[in-house]
N, C-alpha and C positions, 0 to 999 in steps of 0.2 A: 367702391364704385358700383353703381346700379347696373343691372343687365342692360338697360336702354343705352346707357352711356358707354358701356363696352362694346355694344353692337355699332353704335354711331362711329366710334374710333375704327372699328373693323372696316366699315364702309369707307371711312376717310382714308384708309391704308396707313394709319399711324403706327406707333410702336406697339400698340395694344391689339394690333389686328389679329395676331395669333391667339391671343388670350380671349378675343371676342368670338372667333370661331369655335374655340373649345367650350366656351361658355354657351354658345348657341346650341352646340350639339348635346351639352349636358341638359339643356332645358328641353330639347326634344326627346331625349331619352326617358324623361319622366312624363312629359305631356302627352305622348302617344304610345300605345302599346306597340311593341316590335311586331314586325311581319305585316305591317300594313302597307300594301302595294301602292295606293294612290298617294299617300304621304311620302313614301320613298322617292317616287317619281317626281313629285313637286319639289323636294329638297334638291334632287339632282338637276331639276330645270332652272331654278332660280339661286340655288346655293343655300347653305344652312343659315347664314345671317340674315339673308332677305326673307327666308321662309318664316323665321321667328318674328321678325319685325312686321311683316304682313299679317301673320296671325294675331299678334298682340294688338295690332291697330285695327283689326277687323277688315283688312283689305284683301285677305286671301279668299279663294273661291269658296262659295258656301259648303260644298261637300268636303273640303279640306278643314274648314273651320268646324264642321260637325264631328270630325274624328278627334278633335281636341276637347271640345265640349267645355265643361266647367273647369277644366284645368288651365284654361287660357290665361287667367289673370293670376296664376300662381307662379312664384318664382323661389325655387329652392336650390338654385344652382350653387351659390356660395356655400350653403350648408352641406350640400351633397359633395362638393369638391373638398371642403374641410374635413368632412367625415371620412372621406376616402383617404386623404393624407394621413389622418390619425391611425388608421389600420394598415397603413404601408400600401395603399393601393393608388391607382392613377387612372385617368381617362385617356384611352388610346383612340385617336380619331383618324379617319382616312388621310388627313393631311400630314400625319406623322410618319417618320421612316419606319417606325416599328409596325406600321399596319400590314397585316398579311394579305396584301392586295392579290397575289397570285392564286392562293386557294380560294379566296372569296369571290374571285372573278367567275367562277362557276355559277354562282348565285345570280350575278349580273347577266349572264347570258341566259339563265333559266327564266328570270323575271321578265326579260324581253318578249318571251313567247305568251306572257299572260295578256288577255284582251283588255282593251280600254274600258269597256263596259263592265261595271263593278259586279253585275248579276252574273256574269260569266266567269268571273275570276275565282282562283282557288280560295278555299277557306283559309282565314288568316293563320289557323294553327298548322296549315300545311304549305302555305305559299312560300315559294323560294325567294325570299326578299333579303338582300344584303343588310347587315346591321348599319345603322347610322353611327353608332360609336360603341365601344366596348370598354367596361370597367374591368381593370385588370389588377390583381393582387399577387405580388411576388416579385422576386428579383430577376428572373429570366426575361429575356426579350420574346415577345410574342411570335414575331415572324420567324425567328430562329427556332423556336421550340416546335412550331408546327411544321417545319420544312420537310422533316422526315418523321411523320406521326402517323399512328393507326388508332382507330378507335375501337375499344372493346366494350360491348354492351350486352345486357341481358337481364334476366328476372330479378326482381327484388327478392322474391320468395325462392331463392335458389336452393339447390341440393349440395351436399358435400362434394359430389362429383363436379358440378359446375364451378364452384368456388376454388376447388384444387386446379382445374384446367384454367381458369381465369388468371389465378395468381401465378401459375407456371408460365402462361403466355406473357403476362406483364414482366415478370423477371427476365425471361429469356429475350423478349424484345428489346428491354432496357439494356442487357449486356450487349446487345448487337447495335447499339446506338440509335434506337428508335424511341420516340416519345409515345406514351401511352395516353390516349385522351379518353375520358369517359365522363359520367354525369354526377359522381360522387354519392350515388344512392346506396342503400343496402344491397346486399347480395353481390352480384356479379361485377358491378361497378366498383364497389369498395375493395373487392378482392384483386381486381386488376390493378388499382392504385397501389395497393400494399405490395403486390408483387413487384412493381416498378420500384418503389421506394426501398424494398429489401435489396434490390440491385445497386442501390446507391445512385440512382439517376433520377432527374426531375420528371414529374407527371403533370398533366393539365386537367383540371375539372372545369366543365362548363355547367354553371349553376342556373337555376330557375328563380333565384332570388338575389339579394344584394351580396356582394363578396364579403361583407362584414357580418353575415348573418348565417351561421352554419345550419344547414338543413340537409339531412335530419340532424337534430341536436346531439345525438349520440356519436356523430361522426366529428365533432368539434376538434378532437385531438387529431384525427386524420387530416381535416383541412388545414390545421396549423401546421403539420408536417409538410403537406403539399406546398403551402405557401412559403415555407422556408427555402426551398430549392426550385420549385416549380411555379406554377400559376393557377389561380382561381379567376375564372372569366365569367362575366355576366353582361347581358344587355341592360339590365335593370339597375338603377342607382342604389347606393348602399342604404340599407334599412328596408328595402322592398320585400314584401312578403312572398313566400313561395306558393302563389295560387295555382290551382290545379291546371288551368289552361297554359300556363307559362312552361310547363314541362314539355308539352307538346310543341310549342314554339321554338324552344331552345334545340330540339332534336336536329333541325336543319343545320345549326352551327357545328354540332358534333360530326355530322356527315361532311359538311363543306370544308372544315379545317383539316381534314385528315385525307390521306391517300386511299384509305379503305376502311371499311367498317366490318369487324368480327362479331358476330352474334355467338355467344357461347350457350345460353339457355334462353328460351322464349316460350312463353304458354301460347295458347291458340289466339288469344288478343293480348298484345303487349306493346309497350312503347318501343322495345327493341326492334320488333318487326317494322314499326313506323319509321325508325331511324335507318333501317337497312333500305327500306323503299326510297327514303329521301336520298340516301346515298347513290342508289341506282338512278334516280332522276337526274342527279348532277354528274353523272358519268364516272362515278367512283365505283371501285370494285367491292362487291359484297362477298364476304367470307363467312362460312358457317361451320361450326363444330357440332358433329352429330352427337347424339345422346341415346340412351336406351329407349327402345321403341315403347317400352312400358312406362316411361316417364312423362307425366303431364307437362313438365317443365321443358321438354324438348319437342313437343308437338309443333311449335312455331318454327323451330329450326328445320325440322323436316319438311314442313310446307314450303319454306324458302327454297330449299333444295330441289323441291318437285316443281317449282315455278319456273318453266323454261324461258319465260321472257325476262326473268330477273338475272338468269345466267350466273347464279351464285356459285362459288367455288368451295368444295368441301376442304377443310384444313384440319390437321390434328397436331400441329406443332408450329412454333414460331418459324422454323425454316420454310414451312409451307406459306405462311403468311408474308414473309419477306420476299419469297420468290414471286408471289402474286402481285405485290405492290412496289417491289424495289426496281432497280434499274436493270433493263434487259441485258442478260449476258453476266452481270456482275453479282446478282443476287440469287443464284440458282440454289435450289435445296439440294443437299448431297443425296446421292442414290441410296435407297433403302438397303441396309446391310442384312443379308440373310445368313443365318447360322450355317457354317460349313460342315460338311460330312465327308468321311472318308470314301464314300461312294461317288462323290462329285468327280467328274471327269473319267470315270470308268467307261471303257468300250461296251458295245452291246454284248459281245461274246463274254467278257468278264462279268457283266451283270448276271447274265443267264447261268454261268457257272457258280456264281455266288449264291444265287437264288436256289440252285439245285442242292447246295451243301445242307446236310441236316444239322440240327441243333446239338444232339446228345452224342450219337455214335459216328465213328468215322467210317467212311465208305470208299471204295477204290475208284480211281479215275474213270474206270469203265462205266461205273454206275453213274457218275456225275455226267459223263458224255451222253448216257442214254436219256437222262432227264433234261439236260440242257439242249439236246437236239444238235450235236456237233461231233466231230471226231475226237478220238482219244488224245491225238497229238495236239489238238487245239487246246484241250484241257489242261495238258501237261505244260503248254507254253504260258498260259496266264496264272496258273497256281502259284508259282513263286512270287509274282507280283502282289497277288492278293495276300500272300503271307507276309511280305515286307510291309504291307499296309496295315497289319494286324487284323485282317478281316477273317482269315481262316487259319487252322493249324493242323499239324500232323499228329495223330493220336498213336501212332505205331502200327495201326492196322488200317487206317484210311484217313480221309480228310473230313473236317466238320468245320462249322462256324466257330470263330473264336470267342469264348464268353466275354461279356463287357466286364471292365475292371470293376472291383468292389469298392464300396465306400471306405473311407479311412477307418471307420470303427468296425469294419468287417460285417456290417449288418445286412448287407445285400448288395445287389448290382446298382450301379449309379443310374440316374435317370438320363 
């Protein structure tokens, strides 16, 4: 059946109505680059079926027809849907129950603030525009996978430190039942995905090309593993190339689909910083892992932390991340455990007497009283307790600090 016939049935409300809507959105996903504010508003106003019919008949407003240009006469919908089916992918549209309506609603609210005049609108690569449809590859349900999800992004030219942190975060978040979302790129993205996969949980990669086209090619095996249990997601139909501007456009989806964005490593200018700022614009929490002040790959992280308007939160563990994006009162990070010491809980008098004890030779209580600034009776009262705590010992001639225990090999005192 031709595209026009499917659209006619959708208008008539026949049995092919749903197929017509899906095919209309498939056509739009190839005809116009995602992130276009005016086209999204036009589709919302007249509906996807009427939008396609008017565009193909030349009845749409001239500014809208100009957005489609030479692609208006092309129809690759059947080929795109068939190609998707062959690689185990599907087209998820807003009319489906699987559509992640709640997280993407933030984009709907943000785009409402954009002016009508195109000259005052945000650049397409930064505009907060909801997607018209999403090509999804993998067995998981999109809405369920992003319900409890966190984005982990960072530099492609990452350091060993950054990859270690990203992998640990991905693994620990996965163990806590959170989905890790990233872009599938080299460096931090790949490390985060691998960490989640190592925990045996699904992860989600938002691509800037078709879901059947692994980019980078070296991550082909990684994308295959992701698609086995998780999801590969893209706004572009199968076969589409990873053009440079598309990476900037897809950043808004990474930010919108998740409850917060963790930046592990970012240079002074990086896509990770852009994703973090998209998250902040959408009311999502921005989380930043600090790095060495001498590392060029952490300059962007530190700048995000210094930006008071961004209100970024410093995190060093998955517990910190979950505390920031989880449910209030349910996902609190455990208090930091400090190493205990025998001195903990000592009274002020006991501390003064202990500090007065010499290391090598024993001294009488009178000497300790003089150094500690107290009476001899008070010294005699606390010494037994200090001895029971293995802090002091009697030498036969006086009191001194108890030497620390030696190592098992007898090579010296333990640290």
